[in-house]
Each structure stands twice: as C-alpha cells, then as structure tokens.
Biopython code that builds the backbone (N, CA, C, O; Angstrom):
import numpy as np
from Bio.PDB.StructureBuilder import StructureBuilder

atoms = [
    (1, "UNK", "N", (-22.562, 7.295, 16.769)),
    (1, "UNK", "CA", (-21.367, 6.510, 16.595)),
    (1, "UNK", "C", (-20.156, 7.443, 16.621)),
    (1, "UNK", "O", (-20.186, 8.539, 16.062)),
    (2, "UNK", "N", (-19.114, 6.995, 17.269)),
    (2, "UNK", "CA", (-17.896, 7.798, 17.364)),
    (2, "UNK", "C", (-17.240, 7.899, 15.992)),
    (2, "UNK", "O", (-17.171, 6.920, 15.248)),
    (3, "UNK", "N", (-16.764, 9.091, 15.671)),
    (3, "UNK", "CA", (-16.091, 9.316, 14.396)),
    (3, "UNK", "C", (-14.725, 8.643, 14.417)),
    (3, "UNK", "O", (-13.917, 8.893, 15.312)),
    (4, "UNK", "N", (-14.468, 7.792, 13.434)),
    (4, "UNK", "CA", (-13.211, 7.047, 13.381)),
    (4, "UNK", "C", (-12.045, 7.904, 12.890)),
    (4, "UNK", "O", (-10.897, 7.466, 12.959)),
    (5, "UNK", "N", (-12.311, 9.099, 12.402)),
    (5, "UNK", "CA", (-11.253, 9.931, 11.848)),
    (5, "UNK", "C", (-10.812, 11.031, 12.797)),
    (5, "UNK", "O", (-10.204, 12.008, 12.359)),
    (6, "UNK", "N", (-11.100, 10.902, 14.074)),
    (6, "UNK", "CA", (-10.673, 11.905, 15.036)),
    (6, "UNK", "C", (-9.900, 11.235, 16.164)),
    (6, "UNK", "O", (-9.946, 10.017, 16.331)),
    (7, "UNK", "N", (-9.202, 12.040, 16.919)),
    (7, "UNK", "CA", (-8.530, 11.537, 18.114)),
    (7, "UNK", "C", (-7.225, 10.835, 17.826)),
    (7, "UNK", "O", (-6.611, 11.009, 16.773)),
    (8, "UNK", "N", (-6.823, 10.039, 18.790)),
    (8, "UNK", "CA", (-5.528, 9.373, 18.747)),
    (8, "UNK", "C", (-5.375, 8.433, 17.558)),
    (8, "UNK", "O", (-4.307, 8.380, 16.948)),
    (9, "UNK", "N", (-6.431, 7.687, 17.219)),
    (9, "UNK", "CA", (-6.327, 6.748, 16.106)),
    (9, "UNK", "C", (-6.006, 7.456, 14.808)),
    (9, "UNK", "O", (-5.185, 6.985, 14.021)),
    (10, "UNK", "N", (-6.651, 8.586, 14.584)),
    (10, "UNK", "CA", (-6.392, 9.349, 13.358)),
    (10, "UNK", "C", (-4.959, 9.866, 13.338)),
    (10, "UNK", "O", (-4.311, 9.856, 12.291)),
    (11, "UNK", "N", (-4.469, 10.310, 14.465)),
    (11, "UNK", "CA", (-3.093, 10.804, 14.552)),
    (11, "UNK", "C", (-2.096, 9.688, 14.279)),
    (11, "UNK", "O", (-1.116, 9.883, 13.560)),
    (12, "UNK", "N", (-2.344, 8.536, 14.845)),
    (12, "UNK", "CA", (-1.466, 7.387, 14.631)),
    (12, "UNK", "C", (-1.497, 6.979, 13.163)),
    (12, "UNK", "O", (-0.454, 6.709, 12.568)),
    (13, "UNK", "N", (-2.683, 6.935, 12.584)),
    (13, "UNK", "CA", (-2.810, 6.564, 11.180)),
    (13, "UNK", "C", (-2.070, 7.547, 10.279)),
    (13, "UNK", "O", (-1.382, 7.129, 9.347)),
    (14, "UNK", "N", (-2.198, 8.831, 10.539)),
    (14, "UNK", "CA", (-1.479, 9.833, 9.741)),
    (14, "UNK", "C", (0.035, 9.641, 9.844)),
    (14, "UNK", "O", (0.750, 9.781, 8.851)),
    (15, "UNK", "N", (0.521, 9.320, 11.043)),
    (15, "UNK", "CA", (1.965, 9.100, 11.218)),
    (15, "UNK", "C", (2.432, 7.853, 10.467)),
    (15, "UNK", "O", (3.510, 7.852, 9.874)),
    (16, "UNK", "N", (1.631, 6.806, 10.492)),
    (16, "UNK", "CA", (1.982, 5.584, 9.761)),
    (16, "UNK", "C", (2.053, 5.872, 8.268)),
    (16, "UNK", "O", (3.014, 5.491, 7.600)),
    (17, "UNK", "N", (1.038, 6.542, 7.750)),
    (17, "UNK", "CA", (1.015, 6.879, 6.328)),
    (17, "UNK", "C", (2.228, 7.719, 5.961)),
    (17, "UNK", "O", (2.887, 7.466, 4.952)),
    (18, "UNK", "N", (2.516, 8.712, 6.778)),
    (18, "UNK", "CA", (3.652, 9.591, 6.505)),
    (18, "UNK", "C", (4.961, 8.813, 6.487)),
    (18, "UNK", "O", (5.779, 9.000, 5.586)),
    (19, "UNK", "N", (5.164, 7.955, 7.456)),
    (19, "UNK", "CA", (6.424, 7.199, 7.536)),
    (19, "UNK", "C", (6.579, 6.246, 6.358)),
    (19, "UNK", "O", (7.644, 6.166, 5.748)),
    (20, "UNK", "N", (5.502, 5.521, 6.045)),
    (20, "UNK", "CA", (5.589, 4.524, 4.975)),
    (20, "UNK", "C", (5.756, 5.190, 3.611)),
    (20, "UNK", "O", (6.584, 4.757, 2.809)),
    (21, "UNK", "N", (4.993, 6.217, 3.346)),
    (21, "UNK", "CA", (4.961, 6.789, 2.000)),
    (21, "UNK", "C", (5.903, 7.964, 1.778)),
    (21, "UNK", "O", (6.252, 8.267, 0.637)),
    (22, "UNK", "N", (6.322, 8.633, 2.857)),
    (22, "UNK", "CA", (7.139, 9.829, 2.694)),
    (22, "UNK", "C", (8.470, 9.764, 3.435)),
    (22, "UNK", "O", (9.360, 10.574, 3.177)),
    (23, "UNK", "N", (8.614, 8.825, 4.339)),
    (23, "UNK", "CA", (9.817, 8.750, 5.168)),
    (23, "UNK", "C", (11.007, 8.179, 4.423)),
    (23, "UNK", "O", (10.903, 7.790, 3.260)),
    (24, "UNK", "N", (12.135, 8.136, 5.107)),
    (24, "UNK", "CA", (13.339, 7.570, 4.483)),
    (24, "UNK", "C", (13.144, 6.089, 4.194)),
    (24, "UNK", "O", (12.407, 5.389, 4.889)),
    (25, "UNK", "N", (13.814, 5.639, 3.163)),
    (25, "UNK", "CA", (13.708, 4.232, 2.800)),
    (25, "UNK", "C", (14.671, 3.891, 1.684)),
    (25, "UNK", "O", (15.520, 4.698, 1.305)),
    (26, "UNK", "N", (14.529, 2.698, 1.168)),
    (26, "UNK", "CA", (15.390, 2.220, 0.092)),
    (26, "UNK", "C", (14.772, 2.449, -1.274)),
    (26, "UNK", "O", (15.448, 2.307, -2.293)),
    (27, "UNK", "N", (13.501, 2.802, -1.307)),
    (27, "UNK", "CA", (12.814, 3.174, -2.542)),
    (27, "UNK", "C", (12.472, 4.648, -2.485)),
    (27, "UNK", "O", (12.184, 5.189, -1.418)),
    (28, "UNK", "N", (12.505, 5.285, -3.625)),
    (28, "UNK", "CA", (12.097, 6.685, -3.714)),
    (28, "UNK", "C", (10.658, 6.815, -3.191)),
    (28, "UNK", "O", (9.807, 5.989, -3.520)),
    (29, "UNK", "N", (10.383, 7.838, -2.386)),
    (29, "UNK", "CA", (9.011, 8.022, -1.880)),
    (29, "UNK", "C", (7.976, 8.092, -3.002)),
    (29, "UNK", "O", (6.842, 7.655, -2.808)),
    (30, "UNK", "N", (8.331, 8.626, -4.159)),
    (30, "UNK", "CA", (7.373, 8.692, -5.274)),
    (30, "UNK", "C", (6.967, 7.292, -5.734)),
    (30, "UNK", "O", (5.820, 7.079, -6.128)),
    (31, "UNK", "N", (7.890, 6.348, -5.686)),
    (31, "UNK", "CA", (7.588, 4.964, -6.067)),
    (31, "UNK", "C", (6.668, 4.341, -5.030)),
    (31, "UNK", "O", (5.715, 3.646, -5.382)),
    (32, "UNK", "N", (6.946, 4.585, -3.751)),
    (32, "UNK", "CA", (6.092, 4.047, -2.686)),
    (32, "UNK", "C", (4.686, 4.633, -2.772)),
    (32, "UNK", "O", (3.700, 3.923, -2.580)),
    (33, "UNK", "N", (4.597, 5.930, -3.062)),
    (33, "UNK", "CA", (3.292, 6.580, -3.178)),
    (33, "UNK", "C", (2.514, 6.025, -4.373)),
    (33, "UNK", "O", (1.307, 5.801, -4.281)),
    (34, "UNK", "N", (3.203, 5.806, -5.490)),
    (34, "UNK", "CA", (2.551, 5.226, -6.664)),
    (34, "UNK", "C", (2.038, 3.821, -6.346)),
    (34, "UNK", "O", (0.937, 3.454, -6.759)),
    (35, "UNK", "N", (2.822, 3.045, -5.623)),
    (35, "UNK", "CA", (2.399, 1.694, -5.241)),
    (35, "UNK", "C", (1.154, 1.752, -4.361)),
    (35, "UNK", "O", (0.247, 0.934, -4.509)),
    (36, "UNK", "N", (1.113, 2.705, -3.459)),
    (36, "UNK", "CA", (-0.056, 2.843, -2.582)),
    (36, "UNK", "C", (-1.310, 3.177, -3.391)),
    (36, "UNK", "O", (-2.419, 2.800, -3.014)),
    (37, "UNK", "N", (-1.124, 3.888, -4.504)),
    (37, "UNK", "CA", (-2.252, 4.205, -5.387)),
    (37, "UNK", "C", (-2.530, 3.077, -6.374)),
    (37, "UNK", "O", (-3.522, 3.123, -7.100)),
    (38, "UNK", "N", (-1.657, 2.055, -6.409)),
    (38, "UNK", "CA", (-1.791, 0.956, -7.353)),
    (38, "UNK", "C", (-1.320, 1.320, -8.744)),
    (38, "UNK", "O", (-1.785, 0.750, -9.731)),
    (39, "UNK", "N", (-0.385, 2.280, -8.831)),
    (39, "UNK", "CA", (0.038, 2.814, -10.120)),
    (39, "UNK", "C", (1.502, 2.565, -10.456)),
    (39, "UNK", "O", (2.036, 3.256, -11.324)),
    (40, "UNK", "N", (2.157, 1.647, -9.837)),
    (40, "UNK", "CA", (3.569, 1.398, -10.129)),
    (40, "UNK", "C", (3.711, 0.845, -11.544)),
    (40, "UNK", "O", (2.788, 0.232, -12.081)),
    (41, "UNK", "N", (4.887, 1.072, -12.141)),
    (41, "UNK", "CA", (5.113, 0.594, -13.505)),
    (41, "UNK", "C", (6.352, -0.282, -13.548)),
    (41, "UNK", "O", (7.031, -0.476, -12.539)),
    (42, "UNK", "N", (6.630, -0.799, -14.715)),
    (42, "UNK", "CA", (7.789, -1.655, -14.885)),
    (42, "UNK", "C", (7.617, -2.974, -14.147)),
    (42, "UNK", "O", (6.493, -3.423, -13.921)),
    (43, "UNK", "N", (8.738, -3.599, -13.769)),
    (43, "UNK", "CA", (8.658, -4.892, -13.089)),
    (43, "UNK", "C", (7.840, -4.813, -11.793)),
    (43, "UNK", "O", (7.208, -5.788, -11.385)),
    (44, "UNK", "N", (7.864, -3.646, -11.161)),
    (44, "UNK", "CA", (7.097, -3.500, -9.923)),
    (44, "UNK", "C", (5.595, -3.433, -10.171)),
    (44, "UNK", "O", (4.806, -3.786, -9.295)),
    (45, "UNK", "N", (5.197, -2.985, -11.353)),
    (45, "UNK", "CA", (3.775, -2.805, -11.646)),
    (45, "UNK", "C", (2.956, -4.078, -11.509)),
    (45, "UNK", "O", (1.913, -4.085, -10.855)),
    (46, "UNK", "N", (3.429, -5.151, -12.126)),
    (46, "UNK", "CA", (2.703, -6.429, -12.039)),
    (46, "UNK", "C", (2.665, -6.937, -10.606)),
    (46, "UNK", "O", (1.656, -7.477, -10.152)),
    (47, "UNK", "N", (3.776, -6.757, -9.899)),
    (47, "UNK", "CA", (3.825, -7.198, -8.498)),
    (47, "UNK", "C", (2.849, -6.396, -7.650)),
    (47, "UNK", "O", (2.131, -6.962, -6.825)),
    (48, "UNK", "N", (2.820, -5.081, -7.848)),
    (48, "UNK", "CA", (1.898, -4.226, -7.089)),
    (48, "UNK", "C", (0.455, -4.657, -7.342)),
    (48, "UNK", "O", (-0.337, -4.755, -6.405)),
    (49, "UNK", "N", (0.113, -4.913, -8.591)),
    (49, "UNK", "CA", (-1.248, -5.346, -8.894)),
    (49, "UNK", "C", (-1.569, -6.683, -8.220)),
    (49, "UNK", "O", (-2.674, -6.881, -7.715)),
    (50, "UNK", "N", (-0.610, -7.583, -8.216)),
    (50, "UNK", "CA", (-0.836, -8.889, -7.592)),
    (50, "UNK", "C", (-1.030, -8.742, -6.090)),
    (50, "UNK", "O", (-1.936, -9.349, -5.519)),
    (51, "UNK", "N", (-0.186, -7.942, -5.445)),
    (51, "UNK", "CA", (-0.320, -7.731, -4.001)),
    (51, "UNK", "C", (-1.661, -7.041, -3.706)),
    (51, "UNK", "O", (-2.356, -7.407, -2.758)),
    (52, "UNK", "N", (-2.014, -6.055, -4.514)),
    (52, "UNK", "CA", (-3.237, -5.291, -4.276)),
    (52, "UNK", "C", (-4.495, -6.138, -4.433)),
    (52, "UNK", "O", (-5.441, -6.006, -3.657)),
    (53, "UNK", "N", (-4.500, -7.000, -5.430)),
    (53, "UNK", "CA", (-5.727, -7.734, -5.743)),
    (53, "UNK", "C", (-5.742, -9.179, -5.273)),
    (53, "UNK", "O", (-6.803, -9.729, -4.977)),
    (54, "UNK", "N", (-4.561, -9.800, -5.204)),
    (54, "UNK", "CA", (-4.499, -11.230, -4.880)),
    (54, "UNK", "C", (-3.245, -11.539, -4.066)),
    (54, "UNK", "O", (-2.438, -12.376, -4.470)),
    (55, "UNK", "N", (-3.078, -10.887, -2.948)),
    (55, "UNK", "CA", (-1.855, -11.045, -2.153)),
    (55, "UNK", "C", (-1.565, -12.500, -1.806)),
    (55, "UNK", "O", (-0.404, -12.892, -1.689)),
    (56, "UNK", "N", (-2.594, -13.284, -1.645)),
    (56, "UNK", "CA", (-2.412, -14.683, -1.281)),
    (56, "UNK", "C", (-1.771, -15.492, -2.417)),
    (56, "UNK", "O", (-1.350, -16.629, -2.203)),
    (57, "UNK", "N", (-1.696, -14.915, -3.615)),
    (57, "UNK", "CA", (-1.094, -15.603, -4.754)),
    (57, "UNK", "C", (0.380, -15.255, -4.979)),
    (57, "UNK", "O", (1.008, -15.799, -5.887)),
    (58, "UNK", "N", (0.931, -14.367, -4.174)),
    (58, "UNK", "CA", (2.340, -14.007, -4.319)),
    (58, "UNK", "C", (3.194, -15.230, -3.983)),
    (58, "UNK", "O", (2.995, -15.889, -2.962)),
    (59, "UNK", "N", (4.136, -15.509, -4.858)),
    (59, "UNK", "CA", (4.982, -16.699, -4.692)),
    (59, "UNK", "C", (6.457, -16.300, -4.591)),
    (59, "UNK", "O", (6.832, -15.148, -4.807)),
    (60, "UNK", "N", (7.262, -17.286, -4.259)),
    (60, "UNK", "CA", (8.711, -17.070, -4.247)),
    (60, "UNK", "C", (9.204, -16.636, -5.627)),
    (60, "UNK", "O", (10.150, -15.855, -5.737)),
    (61, "UNK", "N", (8.565, -17.141, -6.666)),
    (61, "UNK", "CA", (8.962, -16.777, -8.026)),
    (61, "UNK", "C", (8.742, -15.282, -8.287)),
    (61, "UNK", "O", (9.535, -14.651, -8.986)),
    (62, "UNK", "N", (7.673, -14.720, -7.729)),
    (62, "UNK", "CA", (7.435, -13.277, -7.883)),
    (62, "UNK", "C", (8.560, -12.475, -7.238)),
    (62, "UNK", "O", (9.049, -11.497, -7.805)),
    (63, "UNK", "N", (8.956, -12.899, -6.059)),
    (63, "UNK", "CA", (10.029, -12.214, -5.342)),
    (63, "UNK", "C", (11.353, -12.394, -6.088)),
    (63, "UNK", "O", (12.133, -11.451, -6.220)),
    (64, "UNK", "N", (11.596, -13.608, -6.571)),
    (64, "UNK", "CA", (12.821, -13.875, -7.337)),
    (64, "UNK", "C", (12.884, -13.003, -8.589)),
    (64, "UNK", "O", (13.959, -12.526, -8.953)),
    (65, "UNK", "N", (11.755, -12.789, -9.248)),
    (65, "UNK", "CA", (11.729, -11.950, -10.454)),
    (65, "UNK", "C", (12.094, -10.505, -10.114)),
    (65, "UNK", "O", (12.794, -9.842, -10.879)),
    (66, "UNK", "N", (11.619, -10.023, -8.971)),
    (66, "UNK", "CA", (11.972, -8.666, -8.558)),
    (66, "UNK", "C", (13.455, -8.572, -8.224)),
    (66, "UNK", "O", (14.112, -7.587, -8.560)),
    (67, "UNK", "N", (13.977, -9.602, -7.561)),
    (67, "UNK", "CA", (15.414, -9.625, -7.273)),
    (67, "UNK", "C", (16.216, -9.635, -8.563)),
    (67, "UNK", "O", (17.218, -8.929, -8.684)),
    (68, "UNK", "N", (15.773, -10.440, -9.534)),
    (68, "UNK", "CA", (16.471, -10.526, -10.821)),
    (68, "UNK", "C", (16.425, -9.190, -11.563)),
    (68, "UNK", "O", (17.320, -8.884, -12.350)),
    (69, "UNK", "N", (15.389, -8.402, -11.313)),
    (69, "UNK", "CA", (15.271, -7.077, -11.932)),
    (69, "UNK", "C", (16.115, -6.036, -11.200)),
    (69, "UNK", "O", (16.152, -4.869, -11.589)),
    (70, "UNK", "N", (16.799, -6.475, -10.124)),
    (70, "UNK", "CA", (17.714, -5.578, -9.428)),
    (70, "UNK", "C", (17.196, -4.968, -8.148)),
    (70, "UNK", "O", (17.829, -4.066, -7.600)),
    (71, "UNK", "N", (16.062, -5.433, -7.653)),
    (71, "UNK", "CA", (15.495, -4.879, -6.413)),
    (71, "UNK", "C", (16.010, -5.640, -5.199)),
    (71, "UNK", "O", (16.107, -6.867, -5.212)),
    (72, "UNK", "N", (16.334, -4.902, -4.164)),
    (72, "UNK", "CA", (16.827, -5.505, -2.921)),
    (72, "UNK", "C", (15.657, -6.005, -2.071)),
    (72, "UNK", "O", (14.497, -5.682, -2.324)),
    (73, "UNK", "N", (15.997, -6.793, -1.069)),
    (73, "UNK", "CA", (14.980, -7.277, -0.121)),
    (73, "UNK", "C", (14.258, -6.102, 0.535)),
    (73, "UNK", "O", (13.038, -6.132, 0.695)),
    (74, "UNK", "N", (15.010, -5.070, 0.913)),
    (74, "UNK", "CA", (14.407, -3.898, 1.548)),
    (74, "UNK", "C", (13.440, -3.195, 0.601)),
    (74, "UNK", "O", (12.364, -2.770, 1.021)),
    (75, "UNK", "N", (13.808, -3.071, -0.656)),
    (75, "UNK", "CA", (12.923, -2.429, -1.631)),
    (75, "UNK", "C", (11.654, -3.252, -1.839)),
    (75, "UNK", "O", (10.560, -2.695, -1.927)),
    (76, "UNK", "N", (11.794, -4.555, -1.917)),
    (76, "UNK", "CA", (10.631, -5.428, -2.076)),
    (76, "UNK", "C", (9.714, -5.313, -0.866)),
    (76, "UNK", "O", (8.492, -5.252, -1.009)),
    (77, "UNK", "N", (10.300, -5.284, 0.313)),
    (77, "UNK", "CA", (9.501, -5.104, 1.533)),
    (77, "UNK", "C", (8.745, -3.776, 1.481)),
    (77, "UNK", "O", (7.548, -3.729, 1.765)),
    (78, "UNK", "N", (9.444, -2.702, 1.120)),
    (78, "UNK", "CA", (8.815, -1.377, 1.097)),
    (78, "UNK", "C", (7.683, -1.295, 0.069)),
    (78, "UNK", "O", (6.649, -0.684, 0.339)),
    (79, "UNK", "N", (7.866, -1.897, -1.090)),
    (79, "UNK", "CA", (6.814, -1.851, -2.105)),
    (79, "UNK", "C", (5.616, -2.681, -1.654)),
    (79, "UNK", "O", (4.471, -2.327, -1.933)),
    (80, "UNK", "N", (5.881, -3.780, -0.960)),
    (80, "UNK", "CA", (4.797, -4.620, -0.456)),
    (80, "UNK", "C", (4.000, -3.879, 0.609)),
    (80, "UNK", "O", (2.770, -3.866, 0.565)),
    (81, "UNK", "N", (4.683, -3.266, 1.556)),
    (81, "UNK", "CA", (4.008, -2.534, 2.633)),
    (81, "UNK", "C", (3.239, -1.336, 2.070)),
    (81, "UNK", "O", (2.112, -1.070, 2.487)),
    (82, "UNK", "N", (3.839, -0.619, 1.132)),
    (82, "UNK", "CA", (3.171, 0.547, 0.544)),
    (82, "UNK", "C", (1.895, 0.138, -0.183)),
    (82, "UNK", "O", (0.862, 0.797, -0.065)),
    (83, "UNK", "N", (1.980, -0.951, -0.931)),
    (83, "UNK", "CA", (0.808, -1.443, -1.655)),
    (83, "UNK", "C", (-0.280, -1.882, -0.682)),
    (83, "UNK", "O", (-1.449, -1.534, -0.851)),
    (84, "UNK", "N", (0.105, -2.640, 0.326)),
    (84, "UNK", "CA", (-0.871, -3.115, 1.313)),
    (84, "UNK", "C", (-1.506, -1.949, 2.064)),
    (84, "UNK", "O", (-2.707, -1.965, 2.332)),
    (85, "UNK", "N", (-0.719, -0.953, 2.401)),
    (85, "UNK", "CA", (-1.251, 0.224, 3.081)),
    (85, "UNK", "C", (-2.278, 0.921, 2.198)),
    (85, "UNK", "O", (-3.363, 1.265, 2.666)),
    (86, "UNK", "N", (-1.952, 1.131, 0.945)),
    (86, "UNK", "CA", (-2.893, 1.781, 0.032)),
    (86, "UNK", "C", (-4.193, 1.014, -0.089)),
    (86, "UNK", "O", (-5.272, 1.605, -0.050)),
    (87, "UNK", "N", (-4.099, -0.293, -0.234)),
    (87, "UNK", "CA", (-5.316, -1.113, -0.333)),
    (87, "UNK", "C", (-6.114, -1.066, 0.964)),
    (87, "UNK", "O", (-7.342, -0.970, 0.942)),
    (88, "UNK", "N", (-5.426, -1.133, 2.073)),
    (88, "UNK", "CA", (-6.112, -1.061, 3.362)),
    (88, "UNK", "C", (-6.838, 0.257, 3.552)),
    (88, "UNK", "O", (-7.956, 0.289, 4.067)),
    (89, "UNK", "N", (-6.206, 1.344, 3.136)),
    (89, "UNK", "CA", (-6.848, 2.655, 3.257)),
    (89, "UNK", "C", (-8.069, 2.764, 2.356)),
    (89, "UNK", "O", (-9.081, 3.344, 2.750)),
    (90, "UNK", "N", (-7.981, 2.207, 1.138)),
    (90, "UNK", "CA", (-9.152, 2.224, 0.248)),
    (90, "UNK", "C", (-10.305, 1.422, 0.848)),
    (90, "UNK", "O", (-11.459, 1.848, 0.805)),
    (91, "UNK", "N", (-9.986, 0.278, 1.398)),
    (91, "UNK", "CA", (-11.040, -0.552, 2.015)),
    (91, "UNK", "C", (-11.635, 0.147, 3.236)),
    (91, "UNK", "O", (-12.841, 0.078, 3.475)),
    (92, "UNK", "N", (-10.795, 0.806, 3.992)),
    (92, "UNK", "CA", (-11.269, 1.561, 5.162)),
    (92, "UNK", "C", (-12.236, 2.653, 4.734)),
    (92, "UNK", "O", (-13.301, 2.815, 5.330)),
    (93, "UNK", "N", (-11.865, 3.403, 3.698)),
    (93, "UNK", "CA", (-12.735, 4.478, 3.218)),
    (93, "UNK", "C", (-14.065, 3.942, 2.720)),
    (93, "UNK", "O", (-15.111, 4.540, 2.973)),
    (94, "UNK", "N", (-14.034, 2.828, 2.021)),
    (94, "UNK", "CA", (-15.285, 2.226, 1.533)),
    (94, "UNK", "C", (-16.161, 1.768, 2.703)),
    (94, "UNK", "O", (-17.382, 1.924, 2.668)),
    (95, "UNK", "N", (-15.537, 1.208, 3.728)),
    (95, "UNK", "CA", (-16.278, 0.763, 4.905)),
    (95, "UNK", "C", (-16.905, 1.943, 5.626)),
    (95, "UNK", "O", (-18.078, 1.892, 5.996)),
    (96, "UNK", "N", (-16.134, 3.011, 5.831)),
    (96, "UNK", "CA", (-16.665, 4.197, 6.502)),
    (96, "UNK", "C", (-17.797, 4.822, 5.687)),
    (96, "UNK", "O", (-18.784, 5.293, 6.251)),
    (97, "UNK", "N", (-17.656, 4.825, 4.373)),
    (97, "UNK", "CA", (-18.724, 5.356, 3.514)),
    (97, "UNK", "C", (-19.991, 4.512, 3.674)),
    (97, "UNK", "O", (-21.095, 5.052, 3.752)),
    (98, "UNK", "N", (-19.831, 3.206, 3.721)),
    (98, "UNK", "CA", (-20.983, 2.327, 3.896)),
    (98, "UNK", "C", (-21.651, 2.570, 5.252)),
    (98, "UNK", "O", (-22.878, 2.581, 5.346)),
    (99, "UNK", "N", (-20.860, 2.762, 6.281)),
    (99, "UNK", "CA", (-21.425, 3.048, 7.615)),
    (99, "UNK", "C", (-22.192, 4.377, 7.628)),
    (99, "UNK", "O", (-23.140, 4.545, 8.395)),
    (100, "UNK", "N", (-21.776, 5.309, 6.779)),
    (100, "UNK", "CA", (-22.478, 6.588, 6.667)),
    (100, "UNK", "C", (-23.689, 6.493, 5.744)),
    (100, "UNK", "O", (-24.446, 7.454, 5.607)),
    (101, "UNK", "N", (-23.872, 5.337, 5.111)),
    (101, "UNK", "CA", (-24.998, 5.145, 4.216)),
    (101, "UNK", "C", (-24.740, 5.608, 2.804)),
    (101, "UNK", "O", (-25.674, 5.744, 2.013)),
    (102, "UNK", "N", (-23.478, 5.855, 2.473)),
    (102, "UNK", "CA", (-23.122, 6.290, 1.130)),
    (102, "UNK", "C", (-22.911, 5.078, 0.239)),
    (102, "UNK", "O", (-22.576, 3.996, 0.721)),
    (103, "UNK", "N", (-23.107, 5.258, -1.055)),
    (103, "UNK", "CA", (-22.848, 4.173, -1.999)),
    (103, "UNK", "C", (-21.439, 4.323, -2.549)),
    (103, "UNK", "O", (-20.909, 5.431, -2.631)),
    (104, "UNK", "N", (-20.842, 3.208, -2.921)),
    (104, "UNK", "CA", (-19.489, 3.192, -3.463)),
    (104, "UNK", "C", (-19.539, 2.721, -4.908)),
    (104, "UNK", "O", (-20.435, 1.978, -5.309)),
    (105, "UNK", "N", (-18.562, 3.170, -5.676)),
    (105, "UNK", "CA", (-18.466, 2.741, -7.079)),
    (105, "UNK", "C", (-17.946, 1.345, -7.154)),
    (105, "UNK", "O", (-17.793, 0.801, -8.248)),
]
sb = StructureBuilder()
sb.init_structure("model")
sb.init_model(0)
sb.init_chain("A")
sb.init_seg("    ")
for serial, (resi, resn, name, xyz) in enumerate(atoms, 1):
    if name == "N":
        sb.init_residue(resn, " ", resi, " ")
    sb.init_atom(name, np.array(xyz, "f"), 0.0, 1.0, " ", f" {name:<3s}", serial, name[0])
structure = sb.get_structure()
C-alpha cells in the first residue's frame, strides 16, 4: 500500500496545517493551535469542544454567544477551522494506525 505521508499530498497537508495554525489571522496563532488540540479556554473552550465532538449541534445561539463575548466573524471562522483541522488530523492518524494494524486508545 502506498504511504499516505509521502509525496505531494503530505506537502499540501503540511502547508495547510502551517497556514491555518501558524499563518496570519485575526486570532493569535497560539489560540488557533490550542483549538486544534481541543484545549481552548474561556468562552471559546465550550465552543471548541462542541465543534470537536458534536459539530452538527452548533447553533446560531453558539455563534451569538461568541459575538457577545467580543469575537469577530473572522475569529469565529478561524477557531472553527482550527478545531475542525485538529479533529480531522486526529481521525486521520487513528485511521492510518488502524490500516497499519495498530491499536488506538
């Protein structure tokens, strides 16, 4: 089986991760990185957990609460993308481990 972590796909994935988590934005990169790890705190913490575990349950009220806490649309977008990226990467790693015959916690 072809290794999924080599070649063009791996390069593209690294660039996406770098741009989302380390590139310029409206949120501090440390906040975006924490969201990707599922570790955000404050008003963003509950939202990050909801996006990470139950994205389909995010409502307009969740977004309104973040706005009321002083977050802009751009910041909300960035925290959402960072969280989704982190969850996607975790799921990818678990899938690749399963394909290699490894067990996951």
